[in-house]
N, C-alpha and C positions, 0 to 999 in steps of 0.2 A: 668621407671615411670616418667612422666613429673613433674617438680618441680612447686612449687606454683608460682614462678615468670613467668614461661612459660605459665601457665594457665591464670594468670592475664593479660599477654600481649595478649593472644589469645582472651580473653573476650573483652578487650579494642578495638582490631582490628575489631571484629564482631560488636561491638556497633557503631563504626565509619561507617561501611558498612551499618548498619541498618538505620542510620541517612540519608545517601545518598539515599538509596532506598525509604525511606519514603518521603523525599523531592521530588524525581522524581515522585512518585505516586501523591502527592498533586498538583504538577505543571500540570501533565497530566489531573487530575480531573478538575482543574480550566479551562483548555483550551478546554476540550471536549464539554462543553456546547455551547461555541461559534461555534465550528466546526459543531455540530448538527444543530444549528440554521442556519448556512450557507447552509447546505444541504436542509433543509426545504424551505429556501427562494429561492433556485435555481430551485426547482422542477416545480413551476407554469410556469416559463419562458420556460423550456424544453418541458413541455406538450403542451403549446400553439404553440411553434415553430414546434413541430411534427405535430400538427393538421393543421397548416397553410400550411406546405409543402405537407401534405397528400391531402388537398383540391386542391392545385395547380396542383399536379401531376395527381390527378383524373380528373380534369377539362381538362388538356391538353392531357394526354395519352402519350405513348412513341413516337408516330409519331410527336407530337408537339415539341419534344426536338431535333429533327434532325437538325444538323448544329450548335448547341449551345455547350458552354463549359460544361453546366450542364449535357449534355448527357454522358460525360466521367465518371461522378460519379455514374451513374446508369448502364452503359454498362458492361456486363460480358466480361472480357478480356481473351485472350488465356492463357493457363497455363504457368507460368513463375516465375520470382523472387517474393518473398513475403516480406512484411514489418511487423516487430514486434515492437509494442510500449509496453514497460515493465515499469510499475509504481511500485516502491518499496520505502522503507524509506531511509533516508540519514544516520540514525544511527541504532544501535542495541539496546539491552536491551528491546525488546518488544516481548518476547516469540517467538512463531513460525511464527510470521507475515511474516518476510522476507524469512524464510526457505520454507514455503508453496508456496510463489510466485515463488521462484527460481526453486522449483520442478515442478511447473506447466509450467514454461518457458522451462525447460529442456525437459519435456514430449512433448511439442509442437515442439521443435526443432528436437527431435527424429522422430516425425511423418513426418516432412518435410525435413528429411535428404536427401542430394543430390541436393537440390535446393538452389539457391542463396538467402541469407537472408540479407535484409537491416534492421538494428536495431536502434531504438530510445530509449534511456534510460532516465527515469525520476527517480531520486534518486541515491545516491552514491552506495548503495548495488547492485542494478541491473547493474549499469555501470561497477563496478568492476567484477561482475560475467561474463558479456559478454566479457570483455577484457581478462579474463583468459581462455576462451574456445579455445580449439585447435581441429584441424581436421575437422573444418566446414568451408563452404564457407560463412562466415559471415562478414559483414562490419558495424561497428558502425558509422553511418552517423551523429548522433546528440545526445547530452547529455544535461540534465538539472538537476543540483544538487543544493542543499542548499535552496530549495524553501519552504520546510516544516519546521514549521507548519503555514506558512503564505502564502500558495498558493492562488492565486487570478485569476481573469478572464484574466488579462494581460499575465500570464504564459500559460493559455489555448490557448490564441490567438497566442502566439509565437509558441507553439507546433503545432497548426493547420496550420500555415503558412509553417512550415518546412515539415509537412507530405504531405500537398497538393502540395507543390513544388516538393517533391520527387515523388509523384503519377503522376504528370504531365510530369516530365522530364525523368523518367525511366520507362521501361516496367514492372511495378509492377502489378501483377494480383490480389492482395488483401492486405488489411491492417488489422492486428489483434491486439486488445488491451487487455492486461492482467493486472488486478489490483485486489485489495481487496475491496470488497463491505462491508460497515458497516451495520450489521443487528441488533445488540444490543450491550450492554456493555460487554458481554461475548462471543459474536459470530461474526465472520467475514466469508465472503464467497468469494472464488476465482471466478472471472468472466473472461472468455475468449470470447471476443465479436468480431465478424467480422464486422469491422467498414465500410470498403469500399471493393467493390462497394456497394452502398446503395441497400438494398434488398426490394423487393415488400412487404414482410410481415410487415415491420415497417410502411408501408403506408396503410395497409389494412383497417384501420378505416375510411379512407377518402372515401371509396367506397360508403358509405351510402349517401354522399352528391353530388355524381357525377351528373352532369347535372344541378346543381343549377345555377340560373341566377345571375351572378356577373359581375360587371364592373371593369376593371383593369386599373390602371395608375401607373407606366408604363406598358408595355405589359407583359403578363403572363410569357413568357420565360425570360425576363430581371429580373422580380421580383424573379422568382425561382432561377435564376443564382446568384443573390445577397444574397438570403437567405441560400443557401446550405452551404457556408463556415461558416455562423453563426450557422447553425445546427451542423456541425462537431465540432465547437468550444464549443458549449453547451455540447456535449457528452464528450469532453475532460475535460471541467470544472467540470462536475458532477463526472467524474472518479477521478479527483484530490481531490475533496472535500470528496468523499467516502473513498478514500485511507487515507487521512489525519485524518478523524474521526476514521477509523478502527485502524490506527497506535496508536493514543492516547489511545483508549480503550484497545488495546493489551498491551501497555506499562503500563497502570494503573493496569491491572490485574496481569501482570508479577511482577511489583514492590510490589504490595500488597502481593503476594505469597512469594517474596524474603524477605520482612520485617517480615512476619510470620515465615518463616524458620529461620531467624536470631534470632528472639525472642526465638524460641524453642532451638536453638543451645546455646544461652546465658544461658538459664535455665539449660541445660544439663551440660555446662561447670561450672556453679556456683555450682551445686550439686557435680560435680567431685572435684572442689576446696575445698568445705567444707569437703568432705570425706578424701581428702588428708591431709588437715590441722588437722582433727580429728585423723587420723592415726599417724601423726607426734607428736601430743600432747600425745597420748597414749604411743607411743614409748619412749618419753622423761620421762613420769611418771614411766614407767617400769624401765628405767635406773636409775632414782633417788631412787626408792624403792629398787632395787637390790643393789645399792651402799650403801644405809643406812644399809641394812641388813648385807652387808659385813663388814662395819665398826663396827656395833654392835656385830658381831660374833668375 
């Protein structure tokens, strides 16, 4: 049976842990409002960028892209190596946030087993996971760690430069982006998005304006060629912001649950301590009474 000293030390230890988890919960709660605001602020830009590219692509058609660098981002390439961009957190203590992402990445890698994989890791957890993998033809070509919870457009631009450089320099047939999308304070959704080559379905809303009379300066092909890297950067920026907000929400929920469990554990230990102390007092009283009776006898 544990002594009173052991129980008191256990209670003090749990109280210290509770203070830490509660502080982490409050920090995440303070940051998540800003993260949500960043997501809402970035959406109009992404929507207008999609619409503009859709209008240009509908205006030109695939024939108008012949001989341009933009053609490579739309063209279906022969089956070959693939590129995986995995966005995870830098730290743990956020529930199943990282675990679900790593499971999704492992499932994607199993589906493409036997093919050369070029991996780009955003976040320390994903980087470490990819480094530990054995038995796969996988090459970690770029990593970006320590950017959360202050991810910005500059990080998305650096990521875009690396991915487009890889896509242009090597025979990569596709780029897949896996990240956690922020749905609500208690729910996140794993997204596995085929980012490149650009698919016609992301441009289908531009068909309604095909044939409209526009004047372009510079030429349409040059304009589209300059906009496509910005479009890819906008997709990465949105993914970073979504992942950042989802991580903060997951950490807040996990730390709230941990604080509640710590409080329940403290209550249970306090009850156990009181019962132990009561048993000790009862034992001492019995010994006193027994001793008095023996002396009286």
